[in-house]
C-alpha positions, 0 to 999 in steps of 0.5 A, a space after each residue: 101077182 103079175 110078172 112082166 117081161 119087157 125086152 128092155 128096162 130103163 133102170 136108174 143107172 142103166 138099160 137092162 135086158 133079160 130081166 122080168 118084174 114081179 109086182 102087185 101094187 108095188 114092185 116086189 122083185 126084179 130078176 130073170 123070169 125063171 127065178 120069178 116064176 118059181 117064186 110066184 107060180 100062179 102069177 099072171 104073165 105078160 111077155 112084151 114085143 121085141 124092142 119094148 121098153 119098160 120105164 117109170 111112169 111120168 110125173 107132172 107136178 104142176 098143172 091147172 085142170 080148171 082152165 083146160 077149155 082154153 085153146 085160142 081164147 087167151 093172148 100170148 107173147 107177154 105176161 101182162 097181156 096174157 094176165 089181162 086176157 085171163 081176167 077177161 075170159 076167166 068166167 067163160 073158160 071156167 063155165 065152158 070146162 065142165 067135168 067132161 072137159 077136165 076129164 078129157 085133159 086128165 085122160 090126155 095126160 094118161 095117154 102120154 104116160 103121166 101116172 101122177 100129177 099135181 093139180 093146182 086147184 083155184 076154185 075146187 071145180 076140178 075136184 070130181 074130175 081129179 077124184 075120178 082120175 086113174 092117176 095118182 093126184 096131189 091136189 093142191 088147194 090154192 090160196 089167193 088174195 092180197 087184201 087184208 079186208 078179205 082175208 077171213 072170207 078168202 081163208 074160209 073158202 080155202 078151208 072149205 075146199 081143203 076139207 072137201 079134198 080131204 073127204 076124197 078117200 081113194 088110193 093115190 089121192 093126196 090133199 095139199 096146199 098151194 100159195 098162189 104167189 108173193 104178189 097175190 097172197 097177203 101174209 096173214 093168209 100165208 101164215 094161217 095156211 102154213 100152220 095147217 101145212 105144218 100140223 098136217 104134214 101137207 105138201 106145199 107149192 107156190 108160183 115164184 118170180 115168173 115175170 119181170 112185172 112180179 120182180 119190179 112189183 116185189 122190189 119197189 112196188 113199180 112196173 106193170 103191176 102198179 097199174 094192175 093193182 091200183 086199177 083192180 084192187 085200189 092197192 098201190 104197194 106190195 103186201 110183202 117182198 120176195 125175201 119176206 115171202 121166202 122166209 115164210 117157207 123156211 124149214 118147209 120144203 116147197 115146190 116153187 114154180 117158174 123162178 125165171 127172174 130170181 136173184 142169186 140171193 133168192 136162189 141161195 135161200 131156195 138152196 138152203 131150204 132144199 126147195 124144188 124148182 118146177 121148170 115149165 119151158 113152154 109156158 115161160 116161152 108163151 108168156 114172154 118170160 125168161 128161160 130158167 137158168 138151170 146151170 145156176 140151179 145145178 151150181 147151187 145144188 137146187 133140185 129142179 123138175 119139169 111140168 107142163 103148167 096148164 092149158 091156159 099157157 100150153 097147147 098140150 099136157 105132154 111131158 115128152 113135148 115139154 122135155 123136147 122144148 126144154 132140150 132145144 131151149 137150153 142149147 148150151 147144155 151137154 145134150 146127153 147129160 141134159 136129156 138124162 136130167 130132164 127124164 129124172 125131172 119127170 120121174 125120180 126127182 119129181 117123185 122125191 119132190 112130191 114125197 111119193 114112192 114112185 119115179 123109178 123101176 126098183 124093188 119096193 117102189 109103187 108099180 107106176 110104169 109105162 111101156 114104150 115100143 121102140 123101133 130098134 135096140 136102144 143105144 147109150 143115147 136112149 134118153 135123147 131118143 126118148 125125148 125126140 121121137 115120142 115112141 108109142 106108149 102101149 101100156 100104162 100101169 098105175 099102182 100095179 093096175 093096167 090103165 092103158 093097153 094099146 098095142 101096135 098092129 104090126 110086129 106084135 109079139 105078146 102073150 099072156 097066161 
């Protein structure tokens, strides 16, 4: 048992002081220190510095680890230009990102307070890196392929990768399934994958309506994707439209990434089925896609969360940076209210979407926690300040285990027993 006493605690409904937390793998009790030490006299005690803030660990629900070698190889500004550059550089990017490269990306997330991430795995090359990660991992084995003639081979490969992920037996690692997108996965494959998802109760995610090219192709097999599919796959018609695609996920809550070009009817379907939308603002901006209409999501009571996407369409895997960009991108949103919503989108709402017992400092929740070193006593505008100022993260706990312990050189007041 451990007892930690920060100066402040970021609870779901308030900022609290004069409280301590007793925990092992989960948070056992939140109460004044004297009460906790009487209950747990042999506990390891940590008292943190003045103006320390303990808050939930961050959750990055959508990241592509396999493409972490990219820095300047890919082209930005337009989705199709980016996509062609991915195809042109795919082999080099994958070959240039071995275990060390992927582990470095994962460690960078730990440094920025991310205690859980959802890895979208296209090839299974990131399995060892994710298996060895200190964080909790929802490992989404991705299914892709729009040609019916290749369905059996593609599904066999998918099953092999899924089985490999199931062989990982460690705390906090959860095999899951990703359907790439409605334009790139044949309905035969989708149906077969969903049978497994339902029978084994696996988490499910998919990209949906990221670009105008996708919109045009799914609506009437036109636009930029027409030449793309014709030239690369000798395919001149979409394999399903957006309505058909969403129907496959009826009664199966899914995390849908991007959704920047969805229609009102599609959003109604998403709302009716209680799907979650993953907001990746930096990726959307770099690939020339629209800004997610969060106001409309709120009006339709659609849960949305925040993620970084991968380094193929981002410059760092940092949710504080992602929230900051979103805060400025949605310039009409009420500032404090939106800042709170962004923080919920990387903590409690992300946890609920992924079905994990984390995302808030509360009794019974997993002890996934981070400690930030504030400059002064927090005000009611703390959510804004957390996003703007990127305070030092001095400690990261995952399932109660201290995974990062980086202290400040100045003004340090910390003791242990």
